[in-house]
ZAMARGU-4260 file (C-alpha; in steps of 0.2 Angstrom, whole numbers, plus 5000, padded with zeros to 4 digits):
<rodrens>
0) 5102/5033/4894 | 5109/5049/4900 | 5101/5062/4910 | 5101/5080/4909 | 5108/5091/4923
5) 5102/5108/4927 | 5084/5105/4928 | 5079/5117/4942 | 5064/5124/4949 | 5052/5134/4940
10) 5039/5148/4945 | 5023/5148/4937 | 5011/5163/4939 | 4994/5164/4929 | 4984/5180/4931
15) 4967/5180/4924 | 4962/5198/4919 | 4945/5196/4912 | 4934/5181/4909 | 4917/5183/4900
20) 4914/5166/4892 | 4903/5158/4906 | 4898/5144/4894 | 4916/5139/4890 | 4925/5127/4901
25) 4941/5136/4908 | 4957/5133/4899 | 4970/5122/4907 | 4989/5129/4907 | 5004/5119/4912
30) 5022/5124/4911 | 5038/5115/4912 | 5056/5118/4911 | 5065/5105/4899 | 5083/5109/4900
35) 5087/5124/4888 | 5069/5125/4883 | 5052/5131/4891 | 5036/5121/4886 | 5019/5129/4890
40) 5004/5118/4887 | 4987/5126/4884 | 4972/5114/4883 | 4953/5116/4882 | 4953/5130/4869
45) 4936/5124/4864 | 4936/5133/4846 | 4942/5149/4853 | 4956/5158/4844 | 4973/5159/4854
50) 4985/5174/4852 | 5002/5172/4860 | 5013/5187/4864 | 5028/5191/4875 | 5026/5203/4889
55) 5041/5215/4892 | 5041/5232/4901 | 5022/5231/4904 | 5019/5230/4884 | 5014/5215/4874
60) 5023/5209/4857 | 5013/5197/4847 | 5023/5182/4842 | 5020/5181/4823 | 5029/5167/4813
65) 5044/5178/4808 | 5047/5185/4826 | 5044/5168/4833 | 5058/5160/4822 | 5070/5174/4826
70) 5067/5175/4844 | 5067/5156/4848 | 5048/5152/4849 | 5038/5138/4841 | 5019/5138/4843
75) 5009/5122/4838 | 4990/5120/4838 | 4980/5105/4834 | 4962/5102/4828 | 4957/5096/4846
80) 4959/5113/4854 | 4976/5111/4861 | 4991/5122/4859 | 5010/5119/4864 | 5022/5134/4865
85) 5041/5131/4866 | 5053/5145/4870 | 5072/5144/4871 | 5078/5149/4888 | 5089/5161/4878
90) 5075/5169/4869 | 5075/5187/4864 | 5064/5193/4878 | 5070/5182/4892 | 5077/5191/4908
95) 5094/5183/4910 | 5103/5182/4926 | 5121/5177/4925 | 5117/5164/4911 | 5109/5153/4925
100) 5091/5160/4928 | 5080/5164/4913 | 5062/5172/4916 | 5050/5172/4901 | 5033/5181/4902
105) 5020/5176/4890 | 5002/5184/4887 | 4988/5172/4881 | 4973/5180/4873 | 4958/5170/4869
110) 4945/5177/4857 | 4928/5171/4853 | 4914/5178/4842 | 4901/5174/4856 | 4910/5184/4869
115) 4911/5203/4871 | 4928/5204/4879 | 4943/5193/4877 | 4951/5182/4890 | 4969/5186/4894
120) 4981/5175/4904 | 4998/5180/4910 | 5011/5166/4912 | 5027/5170/4920 | 5041/5156/4922
125) 5059/5156/4928 | 5069/5141/4922 | 5086/5138/4930 | 5099/5130/4919 | 5118/5131/4922
130) 5125/5114/4915 | 5129/5123/4898 | 5140/5113/4886 | 5153/5123/4877 | 5141/5123/4862
135) 5123/5120/4862 | 5112/5117/4846 | 5094/5117/4845 | 5084/5111/4829 | 5066/5116/4829
140) 5055/5115/4813 | 5055/5134/4812 | 5073/5139/4818 | 5090/5133/4822 | 5099/5140/4837
145) 5118/5138/4842 | 5123/5145/4859 | 5143/5145/4860 | 5153/5149/4875 | 5164/5165/4874
150) 5182/5164/4878 | 5186/5172/4895 | 5202/5182/4898 | 5207/5167/4910 | 5204/5154/4896
155) 5219/5146/4888 | 5219/5149/4869 | 5226/5136/4858 | 5237/5142/4843 | 5230/5142/4826
160) 5236/5128/4815 | 5232/5125/4797 | 5216/5115/4794 | 5213/5116/4813 | 5195/5120/4821
165) 5190/5137/4814 | 5181/5140/4830 | 5198/5143/4838 | 5207/5150/4823 | 5205/5168/4827
170) 5197/5168/4844 | 5203/5180/4857 | 5198/5182/4875 | 5183/5194/4877 | 5176/5205/4890
175) 5162/5217/4892 | 5169/5229/4880 | 5168/5218/4864 | 5152/5221/4854 | 5146/5211/4838
180) 5149/5221/4822 | 5149/5209/4808 | 5142/5192/4803 | 5151/5181/4789 | 5140/5168/4782
185) 5148/5153/4773 | 5134/5147/4760 | 5146/5139/4757 | 5153/5154/4748 | 5157/5169/4760
190) 5143/5182/4762 | 5147/5197/4774 | 5133/5206/4783 | 5133/5219/4796 | 5124/5214/4812
195) 5110/5226/4809 | 5107/5219/4792 | 5107/5201/4798 | 5094/5205/4811 | 5083/5213/4798
200) 5085/5198/4788 | 5077/5187/4802 | 5092/5182/4811 | 5093/5183/4831 | 5110/5188/4837
205) 5114/5191/4855 | 5129/5191/4866 | 5126/5187/4885 | 5139/5188/4899 | 5147/5171/4894
210) 5139/5166/4878 | 5135/5170/4860 | 5118/5166/4854 | 5114/5164/4835 | 5097/5160/4829
215) 5092/5157/4810 | 5075/5154/4802 | 5074/5136/4796 | 5078/5137/4781 | 5085/5154/4776
220) 5094/5162/4761 | 5111/5160/4770 | 5109/5142/4773 | 5113/5127/4762 | 5109/5109/4760
225) 5121/5095/4763 | 5120/5076/4762 | 5127/5069/4778 | 5127/5050/4778 | 5112/5050/4766
230) 5102/5062/4776 | 5099/5079/4769 | 5103/5092/4782 | 5101/5111/4782 | 5118/5119/4787
235) 5121/5136/4795 | 5140/5141/4795 | 5145/5158/4802 | 5159/5168/4809 | 5154/5182/4821
240) 5166/5196/4822 | 5168/5206/4839 | 5177/5222/4840 | 5184/5233/4853 | 5195/5248/4852
245) 5209/5243/4841 | 5205/5224/4845 | 5195/5212/4834 | 5191/5194/4838 | 5179/5181/4830
250) 5169/5167/4836 | 5163/5153/4825 | 5144/5148/4826 | 5136/5135/4816 | 5122/5122/4816
255) 5116/5108/4805 | 5098/5101/4806 | 5089/5087/4797 | 5076/5093/4784 | 5058/5089/4787
260) 5055/5070/4786 | 5074/5068/4783 | 5080/5051/4787 | 5063/5045/4791 | 5056/5029/4784
265) 5039/5020/4786 | 5033/5002/4786 | 5016/4996/4788 | 5018/4995/4807 | 5032/5006/4812
270) 5042/5023/4809 | 5061/5023/4809 | 5072/5039/4810 | 5090/5038/4805 | 5101/5052/4812
275) 5119/5052/4807 | 5130/5048/4822 | 5144/5060/4816 | 5137/5076/4809 | 5152/5081/4799
280) 5147/5100/4796 | 5149/5102/4816 | 5164/5091/4819 | 5182/5096/4814 | 5192/5084/4825
285) 5196/5065/4820 | 5195/5062/4839 | 5176/5062/4841 | 5168/5053/4856 | 5149/5051/4858
290) 5145/5053/4877 | 5126/5052/4878 | 5111/5048/4867 | 5094/5052/4874 | 5077/5050/4866
295) 5061/5060/4869 | 5044/5065/4863 | 5037/5082/4864 | 5053/5089/4871 | 5053/5077/4886
300) 5067/5064/4888 | 5061/5046/4891 | 5069/5034/4903 | 5073/5017/4897 | 5058/5009/4907
305) 5046/5021/4899 | 5053/5018/4881 | 5051/4999/4884 | 5033/5001/4890 | 5029/5011/4874
310) 5039/4998/4863 | 5051/5012/4858 | 5068/5007/4852 | 5084/5017/4852 | 5100/5009/4844
315) 5117/5014/4837 | 5127/5007/4823 | 5143/5014/4815 | 5134/5027/4805 | 5117/5031/4813
320) 5108/5033/4829 | 5091/5024/4825 | 5074/5027/4833 | 5060/5015/4829 | 5042/5017/4836
325) 5026/5007/4832 | 5013/5017/4822 | 5000/5023/4834 | 5011/5021/4850 | 5009/5031/4865
330) 5014/5050/4862 | 5006/5051/4845 | 4991/5061/4838 | 4980/5056/4824 | 4975/5069/4811
335) 4959/5067/4801 | 4958/5070/4782 | 4941/5070/4773 | 4943/5071/4754 | 4928/5068/4742
340) 4919/5058/4753 | 4933/5047/4759 | 4942/5047/4776 | 4960/5045/4779 | 4971/5046/4795
345) 4989/5050/4798 | 4998/5048/4813 | 5009/5063/4820 | 5022/5063/4833 | 5037/5075/4838
350) 5052/5064/4841 | 5067/5072/4850 | 5085/5066/4850 | 5099/5074/4861 | 5117/5070/4858
355) 5132/5075/4868 | 5149/5073/4861 | 5166/5079/4864 | 5181/5082/4852 | 5197/5078/4862
360) 5208/5090/4852 | 5199/5105/4859 | 5192/5098/4875 | 5175/5105/4871 | 5158/5097/4871
365) 5143/5099/4861 | 5125/5096/4866 | 5114/5094/4851 | 5095/5093/4852 | 5084/5090/4837
370) 5065/5090/4836 | 5058/5081/4821 | 5039/5081/4818 | 5034/5065/4809 | 5018/5062/4800
375) 5014/5045/4792 | 5007/5043/4775 | 4988/5043/4774 | 4979/5028/4779 | 4961/5022/4777
380) 4952/5016/4793 | 4949/4997/4793 | 4932/4988/4796 | 4936/4973/4806 | 4924/4958/4808
385) 4926/4953/4827 | 4911/4942/4827 | 4911/4927/4839 | 4897/4916/4831 | 4893/4907/4847
390) 4889/4923/4856 | 4874/4926/4842 | 4880/4943/4839 | 4889/4952/4825 | 4903/4963/4830
395) 4911/4976/4819 | 4926/4988/4823 | 4928/5003/4813 | 4944/5013/4815 | 4956/5019/4821
400) 4948/5037/4819 | 4952/5053/4826 | 4942/5061/4841 | 4934/5073/4829 | 4925/5059/4821
405) 4906/5056/4825 | 4895/5042/4819 | 4879/5049/4813 | 4869/5034/4806 | 4869/5015/4801
410) 4860/5010/4785 | 4856/4993/4778 | 4850/4989/4760 | 4832/4991/4767 | 4833/5005/4779
415) 4843/5020/4787 | 4844/5020/4806 | 4849/5034/4818 | 4859/5030/4833 | 4843/5031/4844
420) 4834/5019/4832 | 4849/5007/4833 | 4849/5007/4852 | 4830/5004/4853 | 4832/4989/4841
425) 4845/4981/4853 | 4861/4986/4844 | 4876/4991/4854 | 4885/5006/4847 | 4900/5014/4857
430) 4917/5021/4854 | 4932/5015/4864 | 4949/5024/4866 | 4964/5015/4859 | 4977/5010/4872
435) 4989/5023/4867 | 4975/5037/4869 | 4978/5045/4852 | 4963/5038/4843 | 4947/5028/4845
440) 4938/5014/4837 | 4919/5013/4835 | 4911/4996/4840 | 4894/4991/4833 | 4886/4975/4839
445) 4870/4968/4830 | 4860/4953/4837 | 4858/4938/4824 | 4840/4939/4828 | 4838/4956/4821
450) 4827/4958/4805 | 4842/4966/4796 | 4852/4950/4797 | 4850/4937/4783 | 4851/4919/4787
455) 4850/4902/4777 | 4853/4884/4782 | 4865/4872/4774 | 4869/4854/4780 | 4866/4857/4798
460) 4874/4874/4798 | 4866/4891/4799 | 4875/4905/4789 | 4871/4923/4794 | 4874/4938/4783
465) 4875/4957/4787 | 4878/4972/4776 | 4879/4989/4785 | 4885/5006/4779 | 4891/5018/4793
470) 4889/5036/4790 | 4901/5047/4798 | 4905/5066/4801 | 4921/5075/4803 | 4920/5090/4815
475) 4920/5104/4816 | 4916/5106/4797 | 4904/5091/4797 | 4912/5083/4782 | 4904/5066/4778
480) 4911/5050/4774 | 4905/5032/4774 | 4913/5014/4778 | 4905/4998/4773 | 4905/4981/4782
485) 4900/4964/4775 | 4900/4952/4789 | 4897/4934/4788 | 4896/4920/4801 | 4893/4901/4802
490) 4885/4893/4817 | 4883/4874/4819 | 4865/4870/4824 | 4866/4866/4842 | 4855/4855/4852
495) 4858/4857/4870 | 4856/4842/4882 | 4839/4838/4887 | 4829/4827/4900 | 4812/4819/4899
500) 4803/4806/4908 | 4788/4796/4913 | 4781/4784/4926 | 4772/4768/4929 | 4765/4761/4945
505) 4782/4759/4954 | 4796/4769/4945 | 4801/4785/4937 | 4809/4782/4919 | 4821/4796/4915
510) 4829/4799/4898 | 4843/4811/4895 | 4849/4816/4878 | 4867/4822/4875 | 4862/4834/4862
515) 4876/4841/4851 | 4893/4834/4853 | 4905/4843/4864 | 4893/4848/4878 | 4901/4844/4895
520) 4887/4843/4908 | 4882/4836/4925 | 4866/4827/4930 | 4859/4831/4947 | 4846/4818/4954
525) 4836/4828/4967 | 4851/4835/4977 | 4864/4823/4972 | 4876/4823/4957 | 4874/4807/4947
530) 4890/4797/4950 | 4894/4781/4942 | 4889/4771/4957 | 4872/4780/4959 | 4869/4778/4940
535) 4872/4759/4942 | 4860/4759/4956 | 4847/4766/4945 | 4850/4754/4931 | 4860/4765/4919
540) 4858/4761/4901 | 4863/4771/4886 | 4872/4774/4869 | 4880/4788/4860 | 4865/4799/4859
545) 4856/4796/4876 | 4856/4787/4893 | 4841/4781/4903 | 4838/4778/4922 | 4825/4768/4932
550) 4821/4777/4949 | 4809/4769/4961 | 4796/4781/4968 | 4803/4777/4986 | 4821/4781/4981
555) 4831/4794/4992 | 4832/4806/4978 | 4813/4807/4975 | 4802/4819/4986 | 4785/4814/4993
560) 4773/4829/4990 | 4757/4821/4997 | 4750/4805/5005 | 4733/4798/5003 | 4725/4783/5009
565) 4729/4772/4994 | 4743/4782/4984 | 4758/4793/4986 | 4762/4808/4976 | 4781/4807/4973
570) 4791/4820/4963 | 4809/4817/4955 | 4819/4833/4951 | 4832/4831/4938 | 4844/4846/4933
575) 4857/4847/4919 | 4871/4859/4924 | 4887/4866/4916 | 4900/4861/4929 | 4912/4876/4925
580) 4899/4890/4928 | 4886/4880/4938 | 4873/4887/4925 | 4858/4876/4924 | 4855/4870/4906
585) 4838/4862/4910 | 4827/4860/4926 | 4815/4845/4925 | 4802/4839/4937 | 4791/4823/4936
590) 4778/4820/4948 | 4766/4805/4948 | 4754/4796/4959 | 4759/4779/4964 | 4746/4766/4970
595) 4752/4758/4987 | 4745/4752/5003 | 4750/4762/5017 | 4738/4754/5030 | 4733/4735/5030
600) 4720/4728/5041 | 4722/4709/5044 | 4708/4697/5049 | 4717/4692/5065 | 4718/4710/5071
605) 4735/4714/5066 | 4737/4732/5058 | 4752/4738/5048 | 4755/4756/5044 | 4769/4766/5035
610) 4773/4784/5038 | 4783/4792/5025 | 4793/4809/5026 | 4785/4823/5016 | 4794/4837/5007
615) 4784/4849/5017 | 4792/4842/5034 | 4811/4841/5029 | 4817/4839/5047 | 4806/4826/5052
620) 4815/4811/5059 | 4805/4795/5056 | 4814/4785/5069 | 4806/4797/5082 | 4788/4794/5077
625) 4777/4784/5088 | 4759/4777/5090 | 4747/4785/5103 | 4757/4775/5116 | 4774/4783/5115
630) 4782/4765/5119 | 4776/4759/5102 | 4789/4764/5090 | 4792/4759/5072 | 4797/4741/5069
635) 4808/4747/5056 | 4813/4765/5051 | 4826/4775/5041 | 4828/4793/5035 | 4813/4791/5023
640) 4800/4781/5032 | 4794/4772/5048 | 4785/4755/5048 | 4773/4750/5062 | 4766/4733/5066
645) 4753/4732/5081 | 4737/4724/5085 | 4720/4731/5087 | 4720/4730/5106 | 4737/4738/5109
650) 4747/4754/5108 | 4732/4766/5112 | 4721/4759/5098 | 4703/4765/5101 | 4687/4756/5095
655) 4671/4763/5090 | 4655/4754/5085 | 4646/4758/5069 | 4631/4750/5060 | 4636/4733/5055
660) 4655/4736/5057 | 4668/4741/5070 | 4681/4755/5068 | 4699/4754/5076 | 4708/4770/5076
665) 4726/4776/5080 | 4738/4789/5074 | 4756/4791/5071 | 4765/4807/5077 | 4779/4815/5086
670) 4777/4813/5105 | 4795/4817/5110 | 4795/4834/5118 | 4813/4839/5111 | 4808/4834/5094
675) 4792/4844/5095 | 4802/4859/5101 | 4813/4857/5086 | 4800/4856/5074 | 4791/4871/5081
680) 4807/4881/5079 | 4808/4877/5061 | 4791/4883/5058 | 4786/4867/5049 | 4769/4859/5050
685) 4765/4845/5062 | 4766/4828/5056 | 4750/4817/5060 | 4745/4802/5051 | 4728/4794/5055
690) 4727/4775/5055 | 4710/4766/5055 | 4703/4749/5051 | 4685/4744/5047 | 4679/4726/5052
695) 4662/4719/5048 | 4652/4713/5063 | 4638/4702/5056 | 4647/4694/5042 | 4649/4675/5042
700) 4664/4668/5033 | 4664/4650/5028 | 4681/4640/5030 | 4684/4622/5024 | 4698/4612/5029
705) 4705/4594/5029 | 4715/4585/5042 | 4729/4572/5040 | 4740/4564/5052 | 4756/4573/5057
710) 4771/4566/5048 | 4785/4573/5060 | 4786/4583/5076 | 4787/4602/5074 | 4805/4609/5073
715) 4813/4626/5069 | 4823/4629/5053 | 4839/4639/5054 | 4837/4655/5043 | 4844/4672/5041
720) 4834/4688/5044 | 4835/4706/5048 | 4833/4714/5065 | 4835/4732/5071 | 4848/4735/5084
725) 4851/4752/5092 | 4867/4757/5101 | 4866/4773/5113 | 4878/4781/5125 | 4872/4784/5143
730) 4877/4798/5154 | 4882/4787/5168 | 4882/4769/5174 | 4863/4769/5179 | 4859/4769/5161
735) 4844/4779/5165 | 4848/4795/5154 | 4856/4795/5137 | 4865/4807/5125 | 4855/4814/5111
740) 4860/4815/5093 | 4861/4834/5095 | 4875/4832/5108 | 4887/4826/5096 | 4902/4827/5097
745) 4903/4821/5115 | 4919/4828/5124 | 4928/4817/5136 | 4945/4817/5145 | 4956/4802/5143
750) 4952/4787/5154 | 4934/4795/5157 | 4922/4780/5155 | 4909/4780/5140 | 4894/4769/5145
755) 4887/4760/5129 | 4870/4751/5128 | 4865/4740/5114 | 4847/4735/5112 | 4838/4723/5101
760) 4823/4733/5095 | 4805/4726/5092 | 4808/4710/5101 | 4797/4704/5115 | 4804/4686/5116
765) 4814/4682/5131 | 4821/4668/5123 | 4830/4679/5110 | 4847/4685/5116 | 4859/4698/5108
770) 4877/4694/5109 | 4891/4705/5106 | 4904/4697/5095 | 4915/4711/5089 | 4917/4729/5093
775) 4930/4741/5086 | 4934/4760/5084 | 4939/4770/5069 | 4943/4788/5065 | 4931/4789/5050
780) 4913/4785/5049 | 4918/4771/5036 | 4919/4755/5047 | 4932/4748/5036 | 4943/4763/5037
785) 4960/4764/5045 | 4967/4766/5059 | 4956/4754/5069 | 4956/4747/5087 | 4948/4731/5093
790) 4938/4733/5109 | 4928/4716/5109 | 4935/4701/5100 | 4924/4686/5098 | 4913/4692/5113
795) 4927/4696/5125 | 4937/4711/5129 | 4953/4714/5119 | 4967/4705/5128 | 4980/4717/5121
800) 4970/4732/5127 | 4979/4740/5142 | 4962/4747/5147 | 4950/4733/5142 | 4931/4735/5140
805) 4921/4732/5157 | 4904/4723/5154 | 4889/4727/5165 | 4875/4715/5170 | 4857/4720/5164
810) 4842/4717/5176 | 4824/4717/5172 | 4821/4734/5179 | 4811/4750/5173 | 4811/4750/5154
815) 4820/4733/5152 | 4808/4719/5152 | 4819/4706/5144 | 4838/4707/5150 | 4843/4695/5136
820) 4838/4709/5123 | 4850/4722/5131 | 4869/4722/5133 | 4879/4735/5142 | 4898/4739/5143
825) 4910/4752/5148 | 4925/4759/5137 | 4938/4770/5145 | 4941/4786/5134 | 4957/4785/5123
830) 4964/4794/5108 | 4972/4787/5093 | 4991/4792/5091 | 4998/4797/5074 | 5004/4782/5065
835) 5009/4781/5047 | 5004/4762/5047 | 4987/4766/5055 | 4988/4752/5067 | 4986/4761/5084
840) 4976/4773/5093 | 4970/4792/5088 | 4971/4811/5091 | 4953/4814/5089 | 4937/4806/5094
845) 4935/4787/5089 | 4920/4781/5081 | 4913/4765/5088 | 4908/4751/5076 | 4898/4736/5083
850) 4895/4719/5075 | 4882/4709/5085
</rodrens>
């Protein structure tokens, strides 16, 4: 695209003489020089009448239509309270300095019935334009203007040849002594007027230091219509005669402009404008070259990037310059038409084309600028059903409509609702500006649950119907019109996934129904996602409609709420959740009491007790629980419970005599000071479980037995069983102080020793010995992961280890009663080296795996 040179600076001066309209917002005035035109935008008129005048020699001259077309002014006003004023820089009242600087003063007077005194604004602007072509033509809706360069005495004049360019046929160099005397119009018949007569007939004729300016109303009696490549054009053809003492010369001045809507075609979605590439009434040479083609809107040329963003198209073929724009594209305005209760819209846009061509025979160029206001045929606004059934909301779009349209009410067959009533009922009513900013769309949303919505069921589908009539007003005349919407939506009856359950004396029974097909959901058991392996652990069974699980009350995913002497109250939480949004579909909790013996008292004085982790004490570590004697820890423990076995005369058990019975009491609690401090910081309640057994004193029990000879000597059978083993890391080789779990991870330098102790827990038999068969280190907690390094192999230090394990002897000292139940060894600190085959040693701390 070409660019226009000569756009210079401009000076804008606005003087407010008097403003009385305190209740009206101030108008906004913006001015810009657009090459050989000046544009002034006036907005926010707010219903006030705008009178435009030119100011010259401290007096104002009102610009009436006839004067505007004669002097190069165009004034447009729209229904939104905006006005646009175009002025040729060579208008009749411009102060011209050497045909380079042009100053125009405009007076803007605002009149209102509610204001005593008018508002008056003075706008003064200077446009600098010097890149004149030999001939410049402006086509505006109300006038045609041609500005022709006059021949200077130093210019070289071509001789006149038959059939040559009439612009040069009788042209002679001119100086300041020449004056315009006669205008010869070719209509196409010749018609001669004196210059005064032509000016009285509405023609603007002036001579500047270097140029001749001719301006004609569009159309006028002296213009004629000519078909140019199928486009009707209004043609002005003149010869201006200049005279000086005993000298006469003439200068050809002509223009040709497309008539209103000439060459414009409409489709359902676009506007196409065809302008002849060669405008024959203006071209006399066979050697015609088109140098530039520029497109614009509202007088402003557009760059290629902006045209692309607006989806505008500018193309050329052998005959035409073709402009195509989408209907409703940016830069347009929408006009409202209310007729007999119906509403129509038309889109309006003022397109501009600027052509620059040259004729090689004359070496002269022509800049041709044409403004073409385009208005589309009338169109009815559309009512679009934009309902998304699964949102349970009807959504209607009404538009596009102009900004002067207001929604007044909404009615159904049974009632009429104001906008306030609609909002109170839960409707959503709002308008939204179109992306191009030239129209708006009303959006109305109605819930399926509102009483105005009809519904019926058919074969598992619910059909919703809505009939609405929208009442509108077109401002400012409050002309009414209506639009009707018939909306219909189908919605498959949807059953979301659901969960239910029950209990027996040992288990939770969970039933999950899939609901309507197509739901993708996760099942959360307690705090864990139900995976395939976890589901198998809980005995998964199912079909196409549901699946079921059996969860023991003591499972890790169940929470113990309360403990009583003969029962446990346990709760299982099950959540169904959408994985994409993490939104819960259903939260289900099932709590039941399960009969169980937490404390058992045996006749031989043995007492067993089980302490279970409660939901109210989540940070409790059952492994740290003890009886009154801190040395009496659990026989077996895990993250959920601790199991104690002791006799009535041990572990701090007390005895109390009661009538006819004896009471043995003990209690299970935390005795470790560090654990107590940790629980205190968490502000959790203290854990304390009372253990008591009653034994009858005076009850006699009868026992019967028979004897028989022994058939063989007693012997022990080999069998497998489970024993609890604990491995700890000591601070030094004295093995008196050990690292705590909270100390993890333990930081050591390479080759620093780590002191390990492995103890068989709960064994008081010196004949039982723990033997270390295998010990290895891994990077991960998974003992089967790679890389791995063997430390102890078949009871001995790894012979391939450059720094082998060192075994330490254990003596019966201090807390060690049976050395056979304890093993100690030392491992120099090492690090795994990076190895793709995962066969050697690490870069982060190893994990020691022991296989006794």
